[in-house]
N, C-alpha and C positions, 0 to 999 in steps of 0.2 A: 629484586626489581629496584632499579634506581629511580629516585624521585626527581621529577623534572624541575629545573630551576627556571622560573619565569622572570623576564625583564619587563620594565614598565611599558615598552613599546608593544610587546606581545599581549600584555593584559589589556591595553587600550584598544588593540586591534580586535580582540574578542568582544570587549565592551561595546564597540561601535559597529560590529559586523552587521547589525540589523539594518544599517543604512544600505548596504549592498542587497540584503534580503528584500527590503521594501522597494528598492529600485527594480529588482527582478519581478516582484509581484505586480508592481504598477504596469510594467511593460507587458506582462502576460495578460493582465486584466484588460488593458487597452487594446490588446491584440496587435502590438507593434510588429512582431516577427512574422505573423501571417500577412500583415499589410505589406511588408517588404517582399515576402516570398522570394521569387527569383529576380526581383527588380532592384535597380539602384535609383533611389529617390532622394530628393532634397528635403530638408527639414520642412519647408513650406508645403511640399506635396504630401508629406506624411501628416502634417497638421490638418490639411484640407480633408484628407481621407478619414482621419480619426475624428474630425470635427472638434478639435481641441486647440487650446491656446498655443500660438506659435512660439511664445517665449518658453512655456513649459515643455513643449515637445522638443525644442532644440536642446534644452538642458538635459532632458531625459536621454535623448539620442547620444549626446556627447558622453554622458556617464556610462551608457552601455558600450560605447567604443572603448572607454577607459577600462571597463570590465572585460574587454575582449569578447563580447557577445556580438557586437557589430563592427564593421570595418567602414572607414570613411576615406573617400578619395575625391578631391575637387568638389567639396561640399555636397557630395552624394553619399548616402548611407546604404549599406547592404548587409545582409546576414552573413555571419561566419558559417562554416560548415556545420558546426555544432548547434548553432541557433536554428538553422534550417532543419536539421535532423530531429531536434528534440522540442523546439519551441514554436514551430509553425504548425497550425492545424492541418495543413496539407500533408504532413508526414505521418505514416503509420506508427512512428516511434514517439509521437507527441506526448509530452509530460505536463501540459498546461493544467489539466484537471487536478492532478495531485498537488501542483504548485498552488492552485487556488484553494485547495483544501488546507494547505499549510497557511495560506493567507488568513483563512477563517479562524485559525488557532492563535494568531498573534495576540489578540486582546487578552485571551486567558493566560498565555505565557507571560505577559507583562504583569500579571498579578500572582506570579508563582509564590512570592513571599507570603501572601495572605493564605494561599492554599496550603503551603507547608505548615503555617502556624495553626490553621484550623483542622487540617487533615481531611477537609471536605472538598469535593469537586466544585468548581465554580463555572462550569459550562455544561450544556446538555450534550449527550452523546450524538455524534454526527449522524449516525444511522436513524436517530429518532427526531432530528431537528427539522427545520423548515426545508422547503423543497429545494432551494438553491444550495444550501449546505449539503443536503443529502445527495443531490446530483453530483456536486464536486467531489464528495467522498466516494461515492460508488464508481464514478467514472475515473476518479483518481486511482482506485484499486484496479480498474481496467488498465490504465496507463502503466502502473507498476508491474502488473502481471504480464502484460504484453512484452515488456522488456525482460522480465525475469523468467517466465515460463520456458522460452527456448533454451535457456541455460540450465534449468533445473530438471525438466521432464526427461531428457535423454539419460539422466543419471539414475532414474527411478524405474526399475524393471517391473512392469505390471503386464508384460506381454501375454501372460496366461490368464489374466483376469477378464471378466465379462461385463460387470456392472459396477460403476463407480458412483459413490455418494459424495458429492461436493457439498459438505455441510457448512452452512453460512457462506455459500459461494458467491454472494453478491451478483455481479453481472455475468458470472459463469465463465470467466476467461480461462481459468485453469481447466475446467471441464472441457472447454473447446480444444485446448492444446493437448490435453491427455488423449482425447478422441482422435485428433489429427495424427498424433504420433503412434496410436495403437488402433489400427483399423478394425479390430474385432470388438472394440469396446463401445458400450453405450453408457450414458451418465444421467444422473438426476441431480439438479441443483436444488438444495433445500435452503430457503431463506425467508425473511419477512415478506408478506404479500406486497408491500410497497416497492419491493425490489423487482418484482415480476417484469414490469415494462423494460427495465434496463437489461435484464437477463435475456428476455425473449428477443430483444433487438440485437444483442450480441450473438446469440445462437443463430438467428436468421442471417445475420451479416456473413457468417462463415458457412452458411448452407448446411447446418447440422441439426435442423429441427426434427429430422427423422431418427436421430440418435441421442438427442439430449432433451429432457423434459424438465419442467420446473414445478416444484411443490412448495406452496406457501405455508409458513408456520414459524413458531419460535422454538429454537433448539433447547431452550430452557423449560418452556411450558408444555410443549406438544410432543406427542409420540412421533417417531419417525417410521412412516409406513414403507413397506417394501423390504426386499432382501438384496444384499449387496455382497460382493467379495473384496471390495476395497473401499476404504473411507479416507477422504482427503480433508483435513482440518487445517486450513491456511489462515493464520493471523486472526483467529477468533478467540483463542483461550486468553490472550492478554487483556481482553475486555472484561474478564470476570475474576472474582476472587478464587481461592483454592477450592472451595466447596462447589462453586459454579462450574469450574473446570472439570472436577471429578464427575459431576452430573452429565456434562456434555460428552465426555469420553465414554462414560458408561452407556449413554444412549447410542453413541456411534457403534460401540462394541456389540450392543444388543441387536443392532440392525445387520450385523455381519454374519455370514455363514461361517461354519467351522472351517478353520484354515484361512480365513480372510485376513487381510492386512490393513492396519490402521497407520496412517501417515500424518504426522504433525509437522507443520511448517510454522516456525515462530522466530522472533528475535530472541535468541537464547543467551542468557547471562552465564558467565563463569559460575562455578559452584560457590565461590566467595561472594558473589552478587555485586562486585565492584568493577565489572568490565565484561565485555568490550564497551567502548564509549557509547555507540548508538543505542544498544539495548538498555544501558543505564539511563540515558537521557529519555528514551522512550517510556521507561517506567514512570518518570516524572510526568510525561504527557498523559499517561493513564491516571495518575493522581489528579490531574487537572480536570479530567473529563469523565471519570467513572467513579462509582461508589467504592469499588474494591478491586478494579483491574490493576494489573502490573505485568512487568516482564518476569519470566521464570527462568530458573537455572536448568541446565541439562539434567541434573539429578532430580530436581523437583518434577520435571516432565516425565522422566523415566519411572519415577515412583508412582505417579498417577496412572501410567499405563500398566504397571505391574499390579497395582491395586484393582484395576479393572479386569485382570485376568490375562493380560497380554504376555507372551513369551518371546524369546529371541529378540529382545529389545536392543536396538543399536542406533547409533548416530551415523548417518551417511557422510562420506567425505566430500562435502560440497562447500565452496567458498563463494559468498555473495558480497556485493558492494556494501550492503547495510548490515552485515553480520547476522543475517537470518540463517537458520539451520534446519535440518530435517532429521526427525527421529521416527523410527518405524517399530512396529510390534506385530506379532502374529497371534491370532485368536484361536 
């Protein structure tokens, strides 16, 4: 592997990239892209609708044009296709909630040096924090899953399965997409009781209340009731240390019927632990926000499955934009 040679311009671009990040966060928080929607508006009209400073709005809009998120013609601003597709609340592909979740993480990331020195988390876990943070986190997971599920689920054959356990399923987005893709399937979302309103709203939105139910509990502290023939664990293991992961996997396995399949979806590191980039950075994010969470390597996850009694363990050939991967095992 060749070592990258950095020049000063590239280093300064990385150093100052948070300017772009904060510009995007401000625009999403102020709801600029939904304000524009399908319209072409002047800076004054946007300022009036947002009830914001005309000086500030004009500078923000011009910066968004420079970032190629907005287009400007004859002093009128309008959304690019991408902005309308992903940043307007009117779009089913809206990513604003996950962007606001990222916004809430900025303060802790600015203190990464202190976290690395102490080895201790410096923020509360998003799923346990105040209502605004929890909503942006859970609905951010909805945003991500709405974009990811149509890509992943057709590659996972559970056509012979009858009852799916969506463990730590949050708003239940994956349970919804699994059921839509597999008409014979019913599902149970198991997550903290505070998650119930978000999950039930999502399930009802897709008219699947007759096939998907919700059970409240902690996957670390509580037993998992019911019997299932497929368990889906999407992005929950990285929140725990190795012992917590083993406990979660063992509980999922114990809830499966013989011949059941367990499916792990995670940001998976190379076995050397130093790449790909996003899982490596995500492991730092877990250092900032959890006592013992981290990203895990393919071998670590496979070993955990093997220790829980899984056989025929394999990694599926899927490629995602953020280097998440899928590992399966049969019980």
